[in-house]
BALUM-482990 format. One record per residue (C-alpha): residue number from 1; residue in one letter; z, x, y. Coordinates in Angstrom, 2 decimals, padded with zeros to 5 digits. Example, Ala and Ser with C-alpha at 12.3 -4.5 7.8 and 13.67 -1.06 7.14 Angstrom:
# BALUM-482990
[1; "a"; [007.80; 012.30; -004.50]]
[2; "s"; [007.14; 013.67; -001.06]]
***
This chain:
# BALUM-482990
[1; "m"; [-012.03; -032.48; 001.56]]
[2; "l"; [-009.74; -033.72; 004.30]]
[3; "h"; [-010.87; -032.89; 007.84]]
[4; "r"; [-008.22; -032.62; 010.50]]
[5; "p"; [-008.98; -033.15; 014.17]]
[6; "a"; [-008.94; -030.07; 016.37]]
[7; "q"; [-005.62; -029.30; 018.04]]
[8; "l"; [-006.53; -028.99; 021.72]]
[9; "r"; [-003.05; -028.76; 023.20]]
[10; "p"; [-002.05; -025.37; 024.65]]
[11; "f"; [000.30; -023.03; 022.83]]
[12; "r"; [003.03; -020.66; 023.95]]
[13; "s"; [002.81; -017.08; 022.78]]
[14; "l"; [005.91; -015.21; 021.70]]
[15; "p"; [006.70; -011.71; 022.98]]
[16; "n"; [006.75; -008.79; 020.54]]
[17; "r"; [010.13; -008.12; 018.98]]
[18; "v"; [009.05; -004.67; 017.79]]
[19; "p"; [007.57; -002.14; 020.24]]
[20; "l"; [004.07; -001.62; 018.87]]
[21; "n"; [003.85; 001.95; 020.13]]
[22; "q"; [007.07; 003.06; 018.40]]
[23; "l"; [006.81; 001.80; 014.83]]
[24; "n"; [007.34; 005.08; 012.98]]
[25; "p"; [009.96; 007.55; 014.17]]
[26; "p"; [009.43; 011.22; 013.29]]
[27; "l"; [010.81; 012.30; 009.91]]
[28; "s"; [013.33; 014.54; 011.70]]
[29; "k"; [015.05; 011.39; 013.03]]
[30; "l"; [015.38; 009.75; 009.59]]
[31; "t"; [018.13; 010.09; 007.00]]
[32; "g"; [018.87; 008.80; 003.51]]
[33; "a"; [016.50; 006.23; 002.02]]
[34; "a"; [014.48; 006.01; 005.25]]
[35; "l"; [013.75; 009.75; 005.04]]
[36; "h"; [012.88; 009.46; 001.34]]
[37; "f"; [010.41; 006.62; 001.91]]
[38; "g"; [009.08; 008.25; 005.08]]
[39; "r"; [008.22; 011.38; 003.11]]
[40; "l"; [006.62; 009.31; 000.35]]
[41; "s"; [004.47; 007.36; 002.81]]
[42; "s"; [003.38; 010.61; 004.51]]
[43; "s"; [001.93; 012.02; 001.30]]
[44; "p"; [-001.84; 012.63; 001.18]]
[45; "e"; [-002.36; 009.96; -001.49]]
[46; "f"; [-001.79; 007.28; 001.19]]
[47; "d"; [-004.34; 008.73; 003.66]]
[48; "h"; [-007.17; 006.46; 002.49]]
[49; "i"; [-007.58; 002.76; 001.80]]
[50; "d"; [-006.75; 001.85; -001.82]]
[51; "n"; [-005.33; 005.29; -002.58]]
[52; "g"; [-001.86; 005.96; -003.86]]
[53; "r"; [000.31; 004.42; -006.49]]
[54; "d"; [000.78; 000.70; -006.01]]
[55; "d"; [004.39; 000.67; -007.19]]
[56; "v"; [005.38; 003.42; -004.74]]
[57; "l"; [003.72; 001.57; -001.88]]
[58; "n"; [005.43; -001.67; -002.92]]
[59; "r"; [008.81; 000.09; -002.84]]
[60; "i"; [008.07; 001.59; 000.59]]
[61; "l"; [007.12; -001.84; 001.94]]
[62; "w"; [010.15; -003.46; 000.30]]
[63; "f"; [012.48; -000.97; 001.99]]
[64; "a"; [010.74; -001.47; 005.36]]
[65; "a"; [011.15; -005.25; 005.11]]
[66; "k"; [014.41; -005.65; 003.17]]
[67; "g"; [016.37; -002.46; 003.89]]
[68; "r"; [019.09; -001.84; 001.34]]
[69; "q"; [018.51; -005.08; -000.58]]
[70; "p"; [017.85; -004.06; -004.21]]
[71; "y"; [014.21; -003.79; -005.24]]
[72; "p"; [013.32; -006.36; -007.96]]
[73; "a"; [012.68; -003.72; -010.62]]
[74; "t"; [013.06; -006.31; -013.39]]
[75; "l"; [009.72; -007.73; -012.24]]
[76; "s"; [007.92; -004.40; -011.85]]
[77; "g"; [009.48; -001.92; -014.25]]
[78; "p"; [011.13; 001.42; -013.53]]
[79; "a"; [009.99; 003.59; -010.59]]
[80; "t"; [008.59; 006.19; -012.98]]
[81; "d"; [005.92; 003.87; -014.41]]
[82; "d"; [002.40; 005.20; -013.80]]
[83; "d"; [000.16; 002.33; -012.69]]
[84; "d"; [-003.10; 004.34; -012.51]]
[85; "d"; [-004.61; 002.95; -015.73]]
***
């Protein structure tokens, strides 16, 4: 195992680019796909850790990160697949 010496030089922090107290607007302010995914993520199945359908959560996260860029369904299958085996 290679051991690297400790980096003791100071670092510069970067300011937040996203206001941490305003991440999720109310559903009444959303339209289109944002409203669709907002409603999905508000469902009771996502109230607890490790609950919910993985594919739905992946699509919600994809939309949050990539916006309108197409979801890679060829790698995951259609949205109607049930992954609760």
